[in-house]
Every structure is written in structure tokens, then in C-alpha cells.
C-alpha positions, 0 to 999 in steps of 0.5 A: 599509553593509548586505551583502546575503548571497546564500543558500548553497543556491540549487539546494538547498532550493527553495521549498515550492511547486517543481512539481519538488520536489512531484513528487519527493516524490510519486514519493519515497512511491509508490517508498516503500511498493511498496521496503517492502512487497517488501523487508519479505517478503524480510526475513521469508524470510531472518530467519525460514528458507526452512525455518521459513515460517510459514501466514500473514504474520501469524504471523510476529509470534509466530514464535521467541518474536516475534524478528520483532515489531518488524520486523512492528509497524514495517513495518505502521506505516511503510506506514500513515504512507505511505499517511496522507502521501501525498495523494490526487489526490481527496477521495475516495481521500484519505480512502480511502487515510487509512482504508487507513493506519489498518486497516495500523496496526491490523493491526500493532497488533493482533496476531492469535490465538495459538496457531493454531487457538484460539478468535478473540480481541478483537485476532484479529477487529481484526487479520483485519477490518483486514486485509480493509479495507486491502486492499479500500480499495486495491482501491477506489482502483485500481477507482474513482479512477484517473481522477483521474489518467487523465484527464491522458494525452493517448493514448487507447490508452495510457489505456486501457492503464492503466485495464485495468492498474487494475483488474484489479490492483483485481480481484486485491486484493479476490479477497486477502481473498476467498481466506482467507475461503473457505478458513477457512470452507471448507477449514479444514484448509489454513489451517496449510498454506502456501496462506494465506501464498501468497496473501498474498504474492501480494497484497503484491506487487498492492499494490506493482505497483500503486504502481510502476505509478502512479509509471509512469503519473504520470511519463509525464505532460508535466504533473504532477496534484500539481502542478496547483492544484485536482487535488483535484477529482473526476473521473468513474472510469472 
């Protein structure tokens, strides 16, 4: 006689289309992106020491004969992977996040020109271009693709608050590469100060803030857009 064997983990292993499982996965990715970025700064601060701050975050790749190189490459590749696996709420957002993920990996694999002040190498050009594209792509997602989820917020005041927050963060993300370019072009004497480092740190905090606010926004929705069929349909930007 056949015996029915019960599933030993009925509450632990959800179905692939379980809405709660999907939402939890998205929340983990968003929180992971913010957490990795913030932890990166903490590791650099502890390992490098507050008395040995570098002129830029990229300089830590070469710091102390490459002692932090694995951390630098590992964190950026992890961020790149997270951005790739995070499915955007529209085709355009998804493409932008995938491209930002590729840019993050290129930043890691093609280090800045070293020593500082030397003639820029081809790897340095790729490094710098990838860094600029990374910030601009995230800014694009902040400013122009936020409507994909904001349209699910019924309260107009709450929706307007999140829209303003995303536009502010997007503007700050654009300001990061723009500020660094201005320093390189017009204030080269400041390149070896801590000014560029401070601007890059601010950019990472803005990046983390975006993903934390996005998590807050999605968590407050009664209907999670990632659990809705066809949630990648386009929506007009706000």
C-alpha cells in the first residue's frame, strides 16, 4: 500500500511564486545594497586608520601595497552582482541597474592611475568613466524611474514626499561626479587633500539612503508591486 510522505518543511520552503517570498527577497537585496556600501566605508576607516586617510576611495586599492585590494574589489563586485540580480520595476529601470552593476565591476577591475599625479593610463580612464556612469545611472533611477512604484501609493502627500526625496537623492548623485570633475579641472591642488574622499563618501551615503528609502516605501505599500503580474509595465515619470 502506498504511503503518503508529508513535506518535512512545509512552512520553510515556499513556492517560487509565493508573494511573501518574492517581497522578502527584494527587501533583502535593497537592504544588502545599503548595508554593504556603509560597511565598506567602516572597513576602510578601521583598516586604513583615521590618521592614514587617502585622497580618494579608489586610492585604497593601492594603499599599503594593496592590503585592502581584496576588500575594494570584493565589495564593488558584490554591489555589481546585487544590482544585476535586482529586477527593476520597468524594463528601463532594469537596464539602468544592470548597466550600473557592470560599471561597479569595471571600477573594481580597472584601478585608478597610480601613483597619483602620474599620466592617466587606459585603466585609469576606464575606472573614472565607469565611476561617473555608475553615479549617473543610479541618479537616473532615482529621478526618472521612481514612478514605477510611487503610483501604488494612494496617499498623494506621501507619494509627493517620496518623489521629492528621490529627486533630491538623484540630484546629489549627479553632484558627486560633477564636483570631482570640477576639482580635477580647476582646483588640481585639492586632489591630494581629503576633499575628493569626502565627496565620494557623501556619494556612498546617498546611494545607501536611496535603497533604504526605497525599502521603506515598498514596505509601506498594501500591494507590493513586485508581486503583481506584469509589474514591469512602464509608468510616466513624476
